[in-house]
LOTORFI-58950 format. One record per residue: residue number from 0; x, y, z of N, C-alpha, C in turn. Coordinates in Angstrom, 3 decimals, always signed. Layout:
<NUM,<X,Y,Z>,<X,Y,Z>,<X,Y,Z>>
...
END
This chain:
<0,<+85.959,+76.136,+98.533>,<+86.144,+74.817,+97.934>,<+87.232,+74.063,+98.747>>
<1,<+86.971,+72.825,+99.034>,<+87.857,+72.012,+99.799>,<+88.918,+71.406,+98.831>>
<2,<+90.208,+71.555,+99.111>,<+91.223,+71.176,+98.240>,<+91.233,+69.651,+97.950>>
<3,<+90.859,+68.876,+99.001>,<+90.878,+67.439,+98.882>,<+89.690,+66.889,+98.184>>
<4,<+88.482,+67.394,+98.422>,<+87.275,+66.814,+97.834>,<+86.803,+67.625,+96.664>>
<5,<+87.223,+68.793,+96.533>,<+86.723,+69.702,+95.414>,<+85.311,+70.123,+95.614>>
<6,<+84.727,+69.967,+96.861>,<+83.386,+70.419,+97.119>,<+83.372,+71.918,+97.459>>
<7,<+82.315,+72.541,+97.048>,<+82.140,+73.978,+97.275>,<+80.938,+74.188,+98.166>>
<8,<+81.152,+74.966,+99.201>,<+80.044,+75.271,+100.121>,<+79.737,+76.771,+99.966>>
<9,<+78.504,+77.110,+99.601>,<+78.145,+78.454,+99.366>,<+77.027,+78.789,+100.402>>
<10,<+77.266,+79.879,+101.159>,<+76.257,+80.253,+102.167>,<+76.084,+81.804,+102.073>>
<11,<+75.482,+82.238,+100.912>,<+75.429,+83.700,+100.705>,<+74.628,+84.467,+101.724>>
<12,<+73.558,+83.901,+102.303>,<+72.715,+84.728,+103.152>,<+73.504,+85.064,+104.421>>
<13,<+74.282,+84.185,+104.936>,<+75.086,+84.368,+106.076>,<+76.209,+85.363,+105.759>>
<14,<+76.807,+85.176,+104.627>,<+77.873,+86.185,+104.206>,<+77.322,+87.522,+104.165>>
<15,<+76.177,+87.690,+103.504>,<+75.572,+89.029,+103.472>,<+75.338,+89.644,+104.832>>
<16,<+74.901,+88.812,+105.772>,<+74.648,+89.273,+107.094>,<+75.840,+89.859,+107.825>>
<17,<+76.922,+89.137,+107.764>,<+78.057,+89.676,+108.497>,<+78.699,+90.817,+107.735>>
<18,<+78.604,+90.818,+106.413>,<+79.158,+91.983,+105.626>,<+78.379,+93.263,+105.936>>
<19,<+77.071,+93.139,+106.131>,<+76.266,+94.319,+106.546>,<+76.595,+94.815,+107.913>>
<20,<+76.875,+93.883,+108.812>,<+77.179,+94.205,+110.184>,<+78.573,+94.929,+110.237>>
<21,<+79.493,+94.422,+109.435>,<+80.839,+95.079,+109.391>,<+80.723,+96.439,+108.791>>
<22,<+79.930,+96.613,+107.766>,<+79.780,+97.920,+107.113>,<+79.210,+98.895,+108.130>>
<23,<+78.312,+98.406,+109.018>,<+77.666,+99.267,+110.025>,<+78.535,+99.401,+111.321>>
<24,<+79.696,+98.769,+111.224>,<+80.614,+98.794,+112.346>,<+79.985,+98.197,+113.644>>
<25,<+79.095,+97.231,+113.422>,<+78.544,+96.512,+114.596>,<+79.361,+95.250,+114.817>>
<26,<+80.524,+95.463,+115.440>,<+81.478,+94.398,+115.497>,<+81.046,+93.325,+116.484>>
<27,<+80.316,+93.633,+117.474>,<+79.811,+92.655,+118.468>,<+78.971,+91.599,+117.749>>
<28,<+78.028,+92.078,+116.976>,<+77.088,+91.150,+116.251>,<+77.830,+90.445,+115.147>>
<29,<+78.758,+91.153,+114.472>,<+79.564,+90.517,+113.397>,<+80.381,+89.387,+113.982>>
<30,<+80.938,+89.548,+115.183>,<+81.697,+88.534,+115.761>,<+80.843,+87.271,+116.086>>
<31,<+79.624,+87.496,+116.449>,<+78.649,+86.391,+116.675>,<+78.434,+85.638,+115.410>>
<32,<+78.164,+86.339,+114.273>,<+77.959,+85.737,+113.027>,<+79.218,+84.907,+112.550>>
<33,<+80.398,+85.486,+112.773>,<+81.609,+84.753,+112.444>,<+81.751,+83.487,+113.252>>
<34,<+81.413,+83.503,+114.577>,<+81.471,+82.392,+115.410>,<+80.563,+81.254,+114.929>>
<35,<+79.341,+81.690,+114.503>,<+78.369,+80.791,+113.907>,<+78.866,+80.143,+112.683>>
<36,<+79.356,+80.915,+111.782>,<+79.942,+80.359,+110.526>,<+81.030,+79.354,+110.844>>
<37,<+81.963,+79.763,+111.693>,<+83.096,+78.809,+112.005>,<+82.529,+77.530,+112.673>>
<38,<+81.528,+77.606,+113.525>,<+80.958,+76.455,+114.122>,<+80.192,+75.554,+113.204>>
<39,<+79.435,+76.146,+112.336>,<+78.512,+75.404,+111.414>,<+79.301,+74.959,+110.092>>
<40,<+80.192,+75.750,+109.653>,<+80.914,+75.481,+108.431>,<+82.353,+75.682,+108.590>>
<41,<+83.019,+74.839,+109.393>,<+84.448,+75.022,+109.640>,<+85.362,+74.903,+108.447>>
<42,<+84.931,+74.174,+107.429>,<+85.789,+73.982,+106.255>,<+85.291,+74.818,+105.035>>
<43,<+84.716,+75.918,+105.366>,<+84.181,+76.789,+104.289>,<+85.046,+78.127,+104.348>>
<44,<+85.365,+78.609,+103.150>,<+86.203,+79.888,+103.126>,<+85.469,+80.996,+103.835>>
<45,<+84.156,+81.109,+103.780>,<+83.466,+82.214,+104.389>,<+83.652,+82.251,+105.899>>
<46,<+83.854,+81.046,+106.547>,<+84.111,+81.011,+107.930>,<+85.444,+81.733,+108.305>>
<47,<+86.379,+81.642,+107.430>,<+87.689,+82.291,+107.707>,<+87.633,+83.792,+107.179>>
<48,<+87.007,+84.074,+106.023>,<+87.031,+85.453,+105.546>,<+86.179,+86.348,+106.525>>
<49,<+85.176,+85.808,+107.098>,<+84.375,+86.567,+108.037>,<+85.265,+87.043,+109.149>>
<50,<+86.016,+86.145,+109.751>,<+86.942,+86.488,+110.830>,<+88.061,+87.398,+110.394>>
<51,<+88.612,+87.108,+109.204>,<+89.687,+87.944,+108.707>,<+89.212,+89.392,+108.500>>
<52,<+88.015,+89.594,+107.922>,<+87.470,+90.910,+107.708>,<+87.180,+91.591,+109.021>>
<53,<+86.676,+90.825,+109.999>,<+86.363,+91.396,+111.284>,<+87.620,+91.860,+111.992>>
<54,<+88.684,+90.986,+111.984>,<+89.924,+91.348,+112.640>,<+90.638,+92.501,+111.921>>
<55,<+90.476,+92.537,+110.602>,<+91.069,+93.613,+109.825>,<+90.416,+94.929,+110.217>>
<56,<+89.055,+94.870,+110.291>,<+88.291,+96.106,+110.637>,<+88.590,+96.622,+112.088>>
<57,<+88.785,+95.700,+112.968>,<+88.993,+96.100,+114.372>,<+90.506,+96.199,+114.666>>
<58,<+91.402,+96.003,+113.688>,<+92.772,+96.118,+113.800>,<+93.372,+95.152,+114.840>>
<59,<+92.765,+93.986,+114.864>,<+93.266,+92.902,+115.831>,<+94.284,+92.075,+115.029>>
<60,<+95.502,+92.490,+115.028>,<+96.585,+91.761,+114.245>,<+96.789,+90.297,+114.758>>
<61,<+96.796,+90.181,+116.068>,<+97.095,+88.841,+116.590>,<+96.027,+87.834,+116.088>>
<62,<+94.771,+88.243,+116.278>,<+93.700,+87.339,+115.825>,<+93.613,+87.163,+114.326>>
<63,<+93.967,+88.173,+113.611>,<+94.073,+88.102,+112.100>,<+95.056,+87.110,+111.683>>
<64,<+96.277,+87.202,+112.217>,<+97.337,+86.267,+111.832>,<+97.125,+84.832,+112.329>>
<65,<+96.460,+84.716,+113.494>,<+96.155,+83.385,+113.926>,<+95.086,+82.706,+113.075>>
<66,<+94.116,+83.465,+112.608>,<+93.086,+82.930,+111.675>,<+93.727,+82.672,+110.346>>
<67,<+94.668,+83.570,+109.869>,<+95.323,+83.269,+108.606>,<+96.157,+82.020,+108.637>>
<68,<+96.822,+81.771,+109.769>,<+97.607,+80.553,+109.919>,<+96.708,+79.307,+109.968>>
<69,<+95.643,+79.441,+110.617>,<+94.617,+78.303,+110.561>,<+94.094,+78.061,+109.129>>
<70,<+93.885,+79.085,+108.366>,<+93.390,+78.949,+106.971>,<+94.523,+78.270,+106.143>>
<71,<+95.759,+78.612,+106.385>,<+96.830,+77.972,+105.575>,<+96.979,+76.524,+105.921>>
<72,<+96.612,+76.163,+107.202>,<+96.734,+74.767,+107.518>,<+95.474,+73.930,+107.099>>
<73,<+94.435,+74.633,+106.748>,<+93.190,+73.945,+106.366>,<+93.323,+73.490,+104.888>>
<74,<+92.296,+72.762,+104.472>,<+92.139,+72.279,+103.055>,<+91.376,+73.222,+102.233>>
<75,<+91.034,+74.417,+102.765>,<+90.196,+75.416,+102.009>,<+91.020,+76.177,+101.081>>
<76,<+90.446,+76.314,+99.841>,<+91.113,+77.003,+98.759>,<+90.806,+78.527,+98.924>>
<77,<+91.871,+79.338,+98.909>,<+91.693,+80.764,+99.012>,<+91.385,+81.398,+97.703>>
<78,<+90.395,+82.343,+97.731>,<+90.009,+83.062,+96.496>,<+90.889,+84.349,+96.384>>
<79,<+90.709,+85.063,+95.298>,<+91.448,+86.294,+94.986>,<+91.191,+87.343,+96.072>>
<80,<+89.897,+87.467,+96.505>,<+89.490,+88.537,+97.472>,<+90.206,+88.314,+98.809>>
<81,<+90.283,+87.060,+99.182>,<+90.924,+86.699,+100.491>,<+92.413,+86.973,+100.437>>
<82,<+93.002,+86.549,+99.234>,<+94.391,+86.757,+99.000>,<+94.765,+88.274,+99.103>>
<83,<+93.920,+89.095,+98.494>,<+94.175,+90.555,+98.531>,<+94.081,+91.085,+99.940>>
<84,<+93.154,+90.623,+100.729>,<+92.998,+91.051,+102.193>,<+94.224,+90.660,+102.919>>
<85,<+94.738,+89.493,+102.651>,<+95.906,+88.982,+103.336>,<+97.138,+89.882,+102.914>>
<86,<+97.227,+90.189,+101.643>,<+98.376,+91.033,+101.182>,<+98.305,+92.402,+101.817>>
<87,<+97.155,+92.965,+101.826>,<+96.953,+94.354,+102.408>,<+97.318,+94.387,+103.875>>
<88,<+96.867,+93.404,+104.620>,<+96.999,+93.426,+106.074>,<+98.427,+92.978,+106.489>>
<89,<+98.948,+91.964,+105.697>,<+100.209,+91.405,+106.036>,<+101.339,+92.298,+105.574>>
END
């Protein structure tokens, strides 16, 4: 949900795709999905959570914190799942 407009963007089929790739530890393909999400839906929470989960899974702290900072600067509202991920990794 966008903080300013209150609009919600739901893209479940894409979220399911990258989630399955992460579960299979196919990080190269998951990274491609994350890049697509970020490119097509830059103001959607899923674009951020995809990258946060990828960087968490690959233990890429620098990219994780960079993405987290970008999320904080954005108008995207953070859900409980994303908040927990941030708490665990941070």
